[in-house]
mmCIF file as gemmi writes it, N, C-alpha and C atoms, coordinates in Angstrom:
data_model
loop_
_atom_site.group_PDB
_atom_site.id
_atom_site.type_symbol
_atom_site.label_atom_id
_atom_site.label_alt_id
_atom_site.label_comp_id
_atom_site.label_asym_id
_atom_site.label_entity_id
_atom_site.label_seq_id
_atom_site.pdbx_PDB_ins_code
_atom_site.Cartn_x
_atom_site.Cartn_y
_atom_site.Cartn_z
_atom_site.occupancy
_atom_site.B_iso_or_equiv
_atom_site.pdbx_formal_charge
_atom_site.auth_seq_id
_atom_site.auth_asym_id
_atom_site.pdbx_PDB_model_num
ATOM 1 N N . MET Axp A 1 ? 26.058 0.995 2.466 1 0 ? 1 A 1
ATOM 2 C CA . MET Axp A 1 ? 24.83 -0.488 2.555 1 0 ? 1 A 1
ATOM 3 C C . MET Axp A 1 ? 24.525 -0.143 4.256 1 0 ? 1 A 1
ATOM 4 N N . PRO Axp A 2 ? 23.828 -1.112 4.09 1 0 ? 2 A 1
ATOM 5 C CA . PRO Axp A 2 ? 22.983 -1.316 5.234 1 0 ? 2 A 1
ATOM 6 C C . PRO Axp A 2 ? 23.429 -1.761 6.554 1 0 ? 2 A 1
ATOM 7 N N . GLU Axp A 3 ? 23.56 -1.735 7.561 1 0 ? 3 A 1
ATOM 8 C CA . GLU Axp A 3 ? 23.856 -2.243 8.319 1 0 ? 3 A 1
ATOM 9 C C . GLU Axp A 3 ? 23.062 -3.58 8.397 1 0 ? 3 A 1
ATOM 10 N N . VAL Axp A 4 ? 24.022 -5.139 8.683 1 0 ? 4 A 1
ATOM 11 C CA . VAL Axp A 4 ? 23.187 -5.66 8.582 1 0 ? 4 A 1
ATOM 12 C C . VAL Axp A 4 ? 22.733 -6.377 10.337 1 0 ? 4 A 1
ATOM 13 N N . GLY Axp A 5 ? 21.822 -6.775 10.735 1 0 ? 5 A 1
ATOM 14 C CA . GLY Axp A 5 ? 21.622 -7.007 12.455 1 0 ? 5 A 1
ATOM 15 C C . GLY Axp A 5 ? 20.879 -7.931 12.217 1 0 ? 5 A 1
ATOM 16 N N . LYS Axp A 6 ? 20.403 -8.206 13.591 1 0 ? 6 A 1
ATOM 17 C CA . LYS Axp A 6 ? 19.022 -9.259 13.756 1 0 ? 6 A 1
ATOM 18 C C . LYS Axp A 6 ? 17.3 -8.789 14.106 1 0 ? 6 A 1
ATOM 19 N N . LEU Axp A 7 ? 16.895 -9.012 13.417 1 0 ? 7 A 1
ATOM 20 C CA . LEU Axp A 7 ? 15.626 -8.441 13.603 1 0 ? 7 A 1
ATOM 21 C C . LEU Axp A 7 ? 14.829 -9.021 15.472 1 0 ? 7 A 1
ATOM 22 N N . LYS Axp A 8 ? 14.646 -7.944 15.461 1 0 ? 8 A 1
ATOM 23 C CA . LYS Axp A 8 ? 13.145 -8.335 16.425 1 0 ? 8 A 1
ATOM 24 C C . LYS Axp A 8 ? 11.942 -8.383 16.615 1 0 ? 8 A 1
ATOM 25 N N . TYR Axp A 9 ? 11.25 -9.228 16.685 1 0 ? 9 A 1
ATOM 26 C CA . TYR Axp A 9 ? 9.086 -9.235 16.309 1 0 ? 9 A 1
ATOM 27 C C . TYR Axp A 9 ? 8.93 -8.842 18.173 1 0 ? 9 A 1
ATOM 28 N N . ALA Axp A 10 ? 7.752 -7.961 17.945 1 0 ? 10 A 1
ATOM 29 C CA . ALA Axp A 10 ? 7.307 -7.963 18.748 1 0 ? 10 A 1
ATOM 30 C C . ALA Axp A 10 ? 5.867 -8.268 19.148 1 0 ? 10 A 1
ATOM 31 N N . SER Axp A 11 ? 5.824 -9.024 20.175 1 0 ? 11 A 1
ATOM 32 C CA . SER Axp A 11 ? 3.925 -9.885 19.734 1 0 ? 11 A 1
ATOM 33 C C . SER Axp A 11 ? 2.9 -8.52 20.112 1 0 ? 11 A 1
ATOM 34 N N . ARG Axp A 12 ? 1.815 -9.188 19.055 1 0 ? 12 A 1
ATOM 35 C CA . ARG Axp A 12 ? 0.676 -8.233 19.343 1 0 ? 12 A 1
ATOM 36 C C . ARG Axp A 12 ? 0.81 -6.628 18.923 1 0 ? 12 A 1
ATOM 37 N N . ARG Axp A 13 ? 1.55 -6.584 17.556 1 0 ? 13 A 1
ATOM 38 C CA . ARG Axp A 13 ? 1.516 -4.986 17.597 1 0 ? 13 A 1
ATOM 39 C C . ARG Axp A 13 ? 0.272 -4.557 16 1 0 ? 13 A 1
ATOM 40 N N . TYR Axp A 14 ? -0.292 -3.368 16.637 1 0 ? 14 A 1
ATOM 41 C CA . TYR Axp A 14 ? -1.482 -3.306 15.84 1 0 ? 14 A 1
ATOM 42 C C . TYR Axp A 14 ? -1.339 -2.085 15.517 1 0 ? 14 A 1
ATOM 43 N N . VAL Axp A 15 ? -1.896 -1.635 14.092 1 0 ? 15 A 1
ATOM 44 C CA . VAL Axp A 15 ? -0.964 -0.734 14.225 1 0 ? 15 A 1
ATOM 45 C C . VAL Axp A 15 ? -2.507 -0.184 12.736 1 0 ? 15 A 1
ATOM 46 N N . ASN Axp A 16 ? -2.811 0.84 13.031 1 0 ? 16 A 1
ATOM 47 C CA . ASN Axp A 16 ? -4.296 1.643 12.715 1 0 ? 16 A 1
ATOM 48 C C . ASN Axp A 16 ? -3.869 2.178 11.172 1 0 ? 16 A 1
ATOM 49 N N . PHE Axp A 17 ? -4.671 2.132 10.193 1 0 ? 17 A 1
ATOM 50 C CA . PHE Axp A 17 ? -4.691 2.234 9.461 1 0 ? 17 A 1
ATOM 51 C C . PHE Axp A 17 ? -5.51 3.61 8.865 1 0 ? 17 A 1
ATOM 52 N N . ASP Axp A 18 ? -6.655 3.965 9.249 1 0 ? 18 A 1
ATOM 53 C CA . ASP Axp A 18 ? -7.347 4.819 9.306 1 0 ? 18 A 1
ATOM 54 C C . ASP Axp A 18 ? -8.559 4.566 8.548 1 0 ? 18 A 1
ATOM 55 N N . GLY Axp A 19 ? -9.334 3.449 8.357 1 0 ? 19 A 1
ATOM 56 C CA . GLY Axp A 19 ? -10.585 2.89 7.135 1 0 ? 19 A 1
ATOM 57 C C . GLY Axp A 19 ? -9.609 1.95 5.808 1 0 ? 19 A 1
ATOM 58 N N . PHE Axp A 20 ? -8.352 2.181 5.847 1 0 ? 20 A 1
ATOM 59 C CA . PHE Axp A 20 ? -7.153 1.369 4.869 1 0 ? 20 A 1
ATOM 60 C C . PHE Axp A 20 ? -7.047 0.069 5.348 1 0 ? 20 A 1
ATOM 61 N N . GLU Axp A 21 ? -8.45 -1.139 4.861 1 0 ? 21 A 1
ATOM 62 C CA . GLU Axp A 21 ? -8.198 -2.287 5.162 1 0 ? 21 A 1
ATOM 63 C C . GLU Axp A 21 ? -8.116 -3.124 4.178 1 0 ? 21 A 1
ATOM 64 N N . PRO Axp A 22 ? -7.628 -4.414 4.344 1 0 ? 22 A 1
ATOM 65 C CA . PRO Axp A 22 ? -7.868 -5.539 3.537 1 0 ? 22 A 1
ATOM 66 C C . PRO Axp A 22 ? -9.433 -5.621 2.825 1 0 ? 22 A 1
ATOM 67 N N . GLY Axp A 23 ? -9.186 -5.805 1.185 1 0 ? 23 A 1
ATOM 68 C CA . GLY Axp A 23 ? -10.647 -5.702 0.495 1 0 ? 23 A 1
ATOM 69 C C . GLY Axp A 23 ? -10.993 -4.377 -0.138 1 0 ? 23 A 1
ATOM 70 N N . LEU Axp A 24 ? -10.832 -3.465 0.64 1 0 ? 24 A 1
ATOM 71 C CA . LEU Axp A 24 ? -11.067 -1.492 0.37 1 0 ? 24 A 1
ATOM 72 C C . LEU Axp A 24 ? -11.57 -1.728 -1.156 1 0 ? 24 A 1
ATOM 73 N N . SER Axp A 25 ? -12.542 -1.035 -1.475 1 0 ? 25 A 1
ATOM 74 C CA . SER Axp A 25 ? -11.92 -0.682 -2.764 1 0 ? 25 A 1
ATOM 75 C C . SER Axp A 25 ? -11.401 0.437 -3.374 1 0 ? 25 A 1
ATOM 76 N N . VAL Axp A 26 ? -10.896 0.15 -4.648 1 0 ? 26 A 1
ATOM 77 C CA . VAL Axp A 26 ? -10.295 1.203 -5.449 1 0 ? 26 A 1
ATOM 78 C C . VAL Axp A 26 ? -10.891 2.854 -4.986 1 0 ? 26 A 1
ATOM 79 N N . GLY Axp A 27 ? -12.348 2.79 -5.26 1 0 ? 27 A 1
ATOM 80 C CA . GLY Axp A 27 ? -13.235 4.088 -4.688 1 0 ? 27 A 1
ATOM 81 C C . GLY Axp A 27 ? -12.885 4.124 -3.64 1 0 ? 27 A 1
ATOM 82 N N . ASP Axp A 28 ? -12.97 3.299 -2.95 1 0 ? 28 A 1
ATOM 83 C CA . ASP Axp A 28 ? -13.288 3.534 -1.75 1 0 ? 28 A 1
ATOM 84 C C . ASP Axp A 28 ? -11.563 4.456 -0.738 1 0 ? 28 A 1
ATOM 85 N N . ALA Axp A 29 ? -10.519 3.899 -1.625 1 0 ? 29 A 1
ATOM 86 C CA . ALA Axp A 29 ? -9.637 3.799 -0.703 1 0 ? 29 A 1
ATOM 87 C C . ALA Axp A 29 ? -9.143 5.397 -1.451 1 0 ? 29 A 1
ATOM 88 N N . LYS Axp A 30 ? -9.617 6.116 -2.677 1 0 ? 30 A 1
ATOM 89 C CA . LYS Axp A 30 ? -9.252 7.279 -3.189 1 0 ? 30 A 1
ATOM 90 C C . LYS Axp A 30 ? -10.136 8.077 -2.689 1 0 ? 30 A 1
ATOM 91 N N . SER Axp A 31 ? -11.105 8.049 -1.986 1 0 ? 31 A 1
ATOM 92 C CA . SER Axp A 31 ? -12.423 9.316 -1.056 1 0 ? 31 A 1
ATOM 93 C C . SER Axp A 31 ? -11.421 9.004 0.445 1 0 ? 31 A 1
ATOM 94 N N . LEU Axp A 32 ? -10.611 8.121 0.392 1 0 ? 32 A 1
ATOM 95 C CA . LEU Axp A 32 ? -10.201 8.009 1.991 1 0 ? 32 A 1
ATOM 96 C C . LEU Axp A 32 ? -8.88 9.442 1.842 1 0 ? 32 A 1
ATOM 97 N N . LEU Axp A 33 ? -8.143 8.954 0.607 1 0 ? 33 A 1
ATOM 98 C CA . LEU Axp A 33 ? -6.943 9.888 0.31 1 0 ? 33 A 1
ATOM 99 C C . LEU Axp A 33 ? -6.98 10.884 0.014 1 0 ? 33 A 1
ATOM 100 N N . GLU Axp A 34 ? -8.347 11.421 -0.471 1 0 ? 34 A 1
ATOM 101 C CA . GLU Axp A 34 ? -8.537 12.77 -1.273 1 0 ? 34 A 1
ATOM 102 C C . GLU Axp A 34 ? -9.415 13.433 -0.062 1 0 ? 34 A 1
ATOM 103 N N . ASN Axp A 35 ? -9.939 12.514 1.441 1 0 ? 35 A 1
ATOM 104 C CA . ASN Axp A 35 ? -10.396 13.776 2.58 1 0 ? 35 A 1
ATOM 105 C C . ASN Axp A 35 ? -9.436 13.691 3.602 1 0 ? 35 A 1
ATOM 106 N N . ALA Axp A 36 ? -8.195 13.125 3.074 1 0 ? 36 A 1
ATOM 107 C CA . ALA Axp A 36 ? -6.821 12.963 4.226 1 0 ? 36 A 1
ATOM 108 C C . ALA Axp A 36 ? -6.45 14.034 3.243 1 0 ? 36 A 1
ATOM 109 N N . ARG Axp A 37 ? -6.36 14.564 2.036 1 0 ? 37 A 1
ATOM 110 C CA . ARG Axp A 37 ? -5.634 15.102 0.926 1 0 ? 37 A 1
ATOM 111 C C . ARG Axp A 37 ? -4.235 15.078 1.084 1 0 ? 37 A 1
ATOM 112 N N . LEU Axp A 38 ? -4.405 13.721 0.606 1 0 ? 38 A 1
ATOM 113 C CA . LEU Axp A 38 ? -3.113 13.291 0.006 1 0 ? 38 A 1
ATOM 114 C C . LEU Axp A 38 ? -3.051 13.01 -1.268 1 0 ? 38 A 1
ATOM 115 N N . ALA Axp A 39 ? -2.27 13.707 -2.032 1 0 ? 39 A 1
ATOM 116 C CA . ALA Axp A 39 ? -2.071 13.643 -3.604 1 0 ? 39 A 1
ATOM 117 C C . ALA Axp A 39 ? -1.505 11.967 -4.189 1 0 ? 39 A 1
ATOM 118 N N . TYR Axp A 40 ? -1.888 11.257 -4.425 1 0 ? 40 A 1
ATOM 119 C CA . TYR Axp A 40 ? -1.844 9.813 -5.196 1 0 ? 40 A 1
ATOM 120 C C . TYR Axp A 40 ? -1.433 10.347 -6.9 1 0 ? 40 A 1
ATOM 121 N N . THR Axp A 41 ? -0.941 8.772 -7.768 1 0 ? 41 A 1
ATOM 122 C CA . THR Axp A 41 ? -1.148 8.79 -9.124 1 0 ? 41 A 1
ATOM 123 C C . THR Axp A 41 ? -1.474 7.465 -8.9 1 0 ? 41 A 1
ATOM 124 N N . GLU Axp A 42 ? -2.405 6.946 -10.228 1 0 ? 42 A 1
ATOM 125 C CA . GLU Axp A 42 ? -3.28 5.468 -10.211 1 0 ? 42 A 1
ATOM 126 C C . GLU Axp A 42 ? -2.43 4.975 -11.681 1 0 ? 42 A 1
ATOM 127 N N . LYS Axp A 43 ? -2.037 3.752 -11.282 1 0 ? 43 A 1
ATOM 128 C CA . LYS Axp A 43 ? -1.41 3.07 -12.536 1 0 ? 43 A 1
ATOM 129 C C . LYS Axp A 43 ? -2.219 1.925 -12.369 1 0 ? 43 A 1
ATOM 130 N N . ALA Axp A 44 ? -2.902 1.429 -13.871 1 0 ? 44 A 1
ATOM 131 C CA . ALA Axp A 44 ? -2.925 -0.42 -13.75 1 0 ? 44 A 1
ATOM 132 C C . ALA Axp A 44 ? -2.642 -0.777 -14.014 1 0 ? 44 A 1
ATOM 133 N N . VAL Axp A 45 ? -1.859 -2.382 -14.041 1 0 ? 45 A 1
ATOM 134 C CA . VAL Axp A 45 ? -0.867 -2.952 -13.765 1 0 ? 45 A 1
ATOM 135 C C . VAL Axp A 45 ? -1.264 -4.07 -14.773 1 0 ? 45 A 1
ATOM 136 N N . ALA Axp A 46 ? -0.431 -4.668 -16.089 1 0 ? 46 A 1
ATOM 137 C CA . ALA Axp A 46 ? -0.639 -5.923 -16.526 1 0 ? 46 A 1
ATOM 138 C C . ALA Axp A 46 ? 0.814 -6.008 -16.799 1 0 ? 46 A 1
ATOM 139 N N . ASN Axp A 47 ? 0.687 -7.153 -15.422 1 0 ? 47 A 1
ATOM 140 C CA . ASN Axp A 47 ? 2.213 -7.809 -15.87 1 0 ? 47 A 1
ATOM 141 C C . ASN Axp A 47 ? 1.461 -9.173 -14.979 1 0 ? 47 A 1
ATOM 142 N N . ALA Axp A 48 ? 2.89 -10.091 -15.032 1 0 ? 48 A 1
ATOM 143 C CA . ALA Axp A 48 ? 2.582 -10.967 -14.285 1 0 ? 48 A 1
ATOM 144 C C . ALA Axp A 48 ? 2.601 -10.974 -12.904 1 0 ? 48 A 1
ATOM 145 N N . SER Axp A 49 ? 2.336 -10.538 -12.341 1 0 ? 49 A 1
ATOM 146 C CA . SER Axp A 49 ? 1.849 -9.797 -11.024 1 0 ? 49 A 1
ATOM 147 C C . SER Axp A 49 ? 0.315 -10.582 -10.382 1 0 ? 49 A 1
ATOM 148 N N . GLU Axp A 50 ? 0.432 -10.032 -9.119 1 0 ? 50 A 1
ATOM 149 C CA . GLU Axp A 50 ? -1.058 -10.367 -8.87 1 0 ? 50 A 1
ATOM 150 C C . GLU Axp A 50 ? -1.886 -8.85 -9.178 1 0 ? 50 A 1
ATOM 151 N N . THR Axp A 51 ? -0.6 -7.648 -8.435 1 0 ? 51 A 1
ATOM 152 C CA . THR Axp A 51 ? -1.148 -6.292 -8.717 1 0 ? 51 A 1
ATOM 153 C C . THR Axp A 51 ? -1.703 -6.19 -9.925 1 0 ? 51 A 1
ATOM 154 N N . VAL Axp A 52 ? -3.235 -5.719 -9.822 1 0 ? 52 A 1
ATOM 155 C CA . VAL Axp A 52 ? -4.176 -5.156 -11.088 1 0 ? 52 A 1
ATOM 156 C C . VAL Axp A 52 ? -4.056 -3.217 -10.704 1 0 ? 52 A 1
ATOM 157 N N . VAL Axp A 53 ? -4.099 -2.769 -9.915 1 0 ? 53 A 1
ATOM 158 C CA . VAL Axp A 53 ? -4.314 -1.249 -9.946 1 0 ? 53 A 1
ATOM 159 C C . VAL Axp A 53 ? -2.989 -1.034 -8.543 1 0 ? 53 A 1
ATOM 160 N N . GLU Axp A 54 ? -2.992 0.168 -8.572 1 0 ? 54 A 1
ATOM 161 C CA . GLU Axp A 54 ? -2.113 0.795 -8.265 1 0 ? 54 A 1
ATOM 162 C C . GLU Axp A 54 ? -1.526 2.135 -7.805 1 0 ? 54 A 1
ATOM 163 N N . LEU Axp A 55 ? -2.003 2.88 -6.198 1 0 ? 55 A 1
ATOM 164 C CA . LEU Axp A 55 ? -1.775 3.684 -5.708 1 0 ? 55 A 1
ATOM 165 C C . LEU Axp A 55 ? -0.88 4.47 -5.303 1 0 ? 55 A 1
ATOM 166 N N . LYS Axp A 56 ? -0.122 5.382 -5.851 1 0 ? 56 A 1
ATOM 167 C CA . LYS Axp A 56 ? 1.386 5.833 -5.181 1 0 ? 56 A 1
ATOM 168 C C . LYS Axp A 56 ? 1.318 6.505 -5.002 1 0 ? 56 A 1
ATOM 169 N N . LEU Axp A 57 ? 1.712 6.879 -3.297 1 0 ? 57 A 1
ATOM 170 C CA . LEU Axp A 57 ? 1.575 7.799 -2.434 1 0 ? 57 A 1
ATOM 171 C C . LEU Axp A 57 ? 2.528 9.745 -2.877 1 0 ? 57 A 1
ATOM 172 N N . GLU Axp A 58 ? 2.805 10.457 -2.547 1 0 ? 58 A 1
ATOM 173 C CA . GLU Axp A 58 ? 3.885 11.14 -2.9 1 0 ? 58 A 1
ATOM 174 C C . GLU Axp A 58 ? 5.38 10.693 -1.598 1 0 ? 58 A 1
ATOM 175 N N . ASN Axp A 59 ? 4.558 10.158 -0.22 1 0 ? 59 A 1
ATOM 176 C CA . ASN Axp A 59 ? 5.857 9.467 0.213 1 0 ? 59 A 1
ATOM 177 C C . ASN Axp A 59 ? 6.379 8.424 0.346 1 0 ? 59 A 1
ATOM 178 N N . ASN Axp A 60 ? 6.277 7.8 -0.774 1 0 ? 60 A 1
ATOM 179 C CA . ASN Axp A 60 ? 6.928 6.56 -1.222 1 0 ? 60 A 1
ATOM 180 C C . ASN Axp A 60 ? 6.272 5.32 -0.764 1 0 ? 60 A 1
ATOM 181 N N . SER Axp A 61 ? 5.202 5.623 -0.941 1 0 ? 61 A 1
ATOM 182 C CA . SER Axp A 61 ? 4.018 4.552 -0.723 1 0 ? 61 A 1
ATOM 183 C C . SER Axp A 61 ? 3.215 4.266 -1.634 1 0 ? 61 A 1
ATOM 184 N N . TYR Axp A 62 ? 2.777 2.953 -1.276 1 0 ? 62 A 1
ATOM 185 C CA . TYR Axp A 62 ? 1.675 2.406 -2.466 1 0 ? 62 A 1
ATOM 186 C C . TYR Axp A 62 ? 0.8 1.713 -1.665 1 0 ? 62 A 1
ATOM 187 N N . LEU Axp A 63 ? -0.454 1.599 -2.287 1 0 ? 63 A 1
ATOM 188 C CA . LEU Axp A 63 ? -1.407 1.092 -2.301 1 0 ? 63 A 1
ATOM 189 C C . LEU Axp A 63 ? -1.587 0.016 -3.195 1 0 ? 63 A 1
ATOM 190 N N . GLN Axp A 64 ? -1.265 -1.709 -3.467 1 0 ? 64 A 1
ATOM 191 C CA . GLN Axp A 64 ? -1.356 -2.516 -4.011 1 0 ? 64 A 1
ATOM 192 C C . GLN Axp A 64 ? -2.873 -3.004 -4.092 1 0 ? 64 A 1
ATOM 193 N N . PHE Axp A 65 ? -3.963 -2.979 -5.386 1 0 ? 65 A 1
ATOM 194 C CA . PHE Axp A 65 ? -4.688 -3.887 -5.4 1 0 ? 65 A 1
ATOM 195 C C . PHE Axp A 65 ? -5.016 -4.777 -6.069 1 0 ? 65 A 1
ATOM 196 N N . PHE Axp A 66 ? -5.132 -5.952 -5.873 1 0 ? 66 A 1
ATOM 197 C CA . PHE Axp A 66 ? -5.279 -7.645 -6.078 1 0 ? 66 A 1
ATOM 198 C C . PHE Axp A 66 ? -7.219 -7.887 -6.595 1 0 ? 66 A 1
ATOM 199 N N . MET Axp A 67 ? -6.804 -8.919 -7.579 1 0 ? 67 A 1
ATOM 200 C CA . MET Axp A 67 ? -8.726 -9.213 -7.833 1 0 ? 67 A 1
ATOM 201 C C . MET Axp A 67 ? -8.864 -9.725 -6.797 1 0 ? 67 A 1
ATOM 202 N N . MET Axp A 68 ? -10.142 -9.519 -6.17 1 0 ? 68 A 1
ATOM 203 C CA . MET Axp A 68 ? -10.929 -10.53 -5.041 1 0 ? 68 A 1
ATOM 204 C C . MET Axp A 68 ? -11.896 -10.4 -5.44 1 0 ? 68 A 1
ATOM 205 N N . GLU Axp A 69 ? -12.635 -11.366 -5.541 1 0 ? 69 A 1
ATOM 206 C CA . GLU Axp A 69 ? -13.845 -11.654 -5.901 1 0 ? 69 A 1
ATOM 207 C C . GLU Axp A 69 ? -14.79 -10.439 -7.05 1 0 ? 69 A 1
ATOM 208 N N . GLY Axp A 70 ? -14.581 -10.96 -8.117 1 0 ? 70 A 1
ATOM 209 C CA . GLY Axp A 70 ? -14.485 -10.28 -9.173 1 0 ? 70 A 1
ATOM 210 C C . GLY Axp A 70 ? -14.021 -8.403 -9.267 1 0 ? 70 A 1
ATOM 211 N N . ARG Axp A 71 ? -13.05 -7.632 -8.186 1 0 ? 71 A 1
ATOM 212 C CA . ARG Axp A 71 ? -13.043 -6.652 -8.122 1 0 ? 71 A 1
ATOM 213 C C . ARG Axp A 71 ? -11.759 -6.498 -7.915 1 0 ? 71 A 1
ATOM 214 N N . PRO Axp A 72 ? -11.134 -5.291 -8.024 1 0 ? 72 A 1
ATOM 215 C CA . PRO Axp A 72 ? -10.094 -4.577 -7.617 1 0 ? 72 A 1
ATOM 216 C C . PRO Axp A 72 ? -10.19 -4.532 -5.975 1 0 ? 72 A 1
ATOM 217 N N . SER Axp A 73 ? -9.422 -5.3 -5.039 1 0 ? 73 A 1
ATOM 218 C CA . SER Axp A 73 ? -8.999 -4.734 -3.585 1 0 ? 73 A 1
ATOM 219 C C . SER Axp A 73 ? -7.728 -5.178 -2.702 1 0 ? 73 A 1
ATOM 220 N N . LEU Axp A 74 ? -7.893 -3.715 -2.079 1 0 ? 74 A 1
ATOM 221 C CA . LEU Axp A 74 ? -6.793 -3.378 -1.424 1 0 ? 74 A 1
ATOM 222 C C . LEU Axp A 74 ? -5.904 -4.872 -0.648 1 0 ? 74 A 1
ATOM 223 N N . ALA Axp A 75 ? -4.784 -4.949 -1.094 1 0 ? 75 A 1
ATOM 224 C CA . ALA Axp A 75 ? -4.163 -6.338 -0.408 1 0 ? 75 A 1
ATOM 225 C C . ALA Axp A 75 ? -2.432 -6.03 0.014 1 0 ? 75 A 1
ATOM 226 N N . SER Axp A 76 ? -2.856 -4.822 -0.035 1 0 ? 76 A 1
ATOM 227 C CA . SER Axp A 76 ? -0.821 -4.774 0.216 1 0 ? 76 A 1
ATOM 228 C C . SER Axp A 76 ? -1.011 -3.031 -0.192 1 0 ? 76 A 1
ATOM 229 N N . VAL Axp A 77 ? -0.898 -2.931 1.41 1 0 ? 77 A 1
ATOM 230 C CA . VAL Axp A 77 ? 0.043 -1.568 1.848 1 0 ? 77 A 1
ATOM 231 C C . VAL Axp A 77 ? 1.903 -1.84 1.694 1 0 ? 77 A 1
ATOM 232 N N . GLN Axp A 78 ? 2.716 -0.578 1.054 1 0 ? 78 A 1
ATOM 233 C CA . GLN Axp A 78 ? 3.881 -0.779 0.517 1 0 ? 78 A 1
ATOM 234 C C . GLN Axp A 78 ? 4.71 0.538 1.086 1 0 ? 78 A 1
ATOM 235 N N . ALA Axp A 79 ? 5.807 0.696 2.408 1 0 ? 79 A 1
ATOM 236 C CA . ALA Axp A 79 ? 6.185 1.612 2.561 1 0 ? 79 A 1
ATOM 237 C C . ALA Axp A 79 ? 7.515 1.865 2.191 1 0 ? 79 A 1
ATOM 238 N N . TYR Axp A 80 ? 7.919 2.716 1.395 1 0 ? 80 A 1
ATOM 239 C CA . TYR Axp A 80 ? 9.748 2.321 1.151 1 0 ? 80 A 1
ATOM 240 C C . TYR Axp A 80 ? 10.494 3.573 1.654 1 0 ? 80 A 1
ATOM 241 N N . SER Axp A 81 ? 11.652 3.532 2.229 1 0 ? 81 A 1
ATOM 242 C CA . SER Axp A 81 ? 12.564 4.529 2.992 1 0 ? 81 A 1
ATOM 243 C C . SER Axp A 81 ? 13.018 5.511 1.368 1 0 ? 81 A 1
ATOM 244 N N . GLU Axp A 82 ? 13.029 6.532 2.027 1 0 ? 82 A 1
ATOM 245 C CA . GLU Axp A 82 ? 13.7 7.474 1.118 1 0 ? 82 A 1
ATOM 246 C C . GLU Axp A 82 ? 15.14 7.883 1.251 1 0 ? 82 A 1
ATOM 247 N N . HIS Axp A 83 ? 15.89 7.264 1.864 1 0 ? 83 A 1
ATOM 248 C CA . HIS Axp A 83 ? 17.179 6.769 2.32 1 0 ? 83 A 1
ATOM 249 C C . HIS Axp A 83 ? 17.803 5.839 1.484 1 0 ? 83 A 1
ATOM 250 N N . VAL Axp A 84 ? 18.488 6.254 0.207 1 0 ? 84 A 1
ATOM 251 C CA . VAL Axp A 84 ? 19.376 5.267 -0.864 1 0 ? 84 A 1
ATOM 252 C C . VAL Axp A 84 ? 19.873 4.269 -0.409 1 0 ? 84 A 1
ATOM 253 N N . GLY Axp A 85 ? 19.897 2.895 -0.29 1 0 ? 85 A 1
ATOM 254 C CA . GLY Axp A 85 ? 20.032 1.03 0.263 1 0 ? 85 A 1
ATOM 255 C C . GLY Axp A 85 ? 19.237 0.882 1.352 1 0 ? 85 A 1
ATOM 256 N N . ALA Axp A 86 ? 18.637 1.697 1.591 1 0 ? 86 A 1
ATOM 257 C CA . ALA Axp A 86 ? 17.93 1.167 3.031 1 0 ? 86 A 1
ATOM 258 C C . ALA Axp A 86 ? 16.775 0.777 2.83 1 0 ? 86 A 1
């Protein structure tokens, strides 16, 4: 079981995602991944969630696209630990 501890927040932390920003189209995201030589699988999502397209990377990360202004647009970047229980 993971240890339970206090979360510590640091103010004004910025992360550079090298072009991956909110509202990015699926095609542009695929181009960035291909230029970086990162393998991915694409999945269309048809369930009750807001996600309509998901790109899964080999490192247990996901790019999730919601419908915005009539097209799937990048809304969420999810990164999961490879450690069981984390």
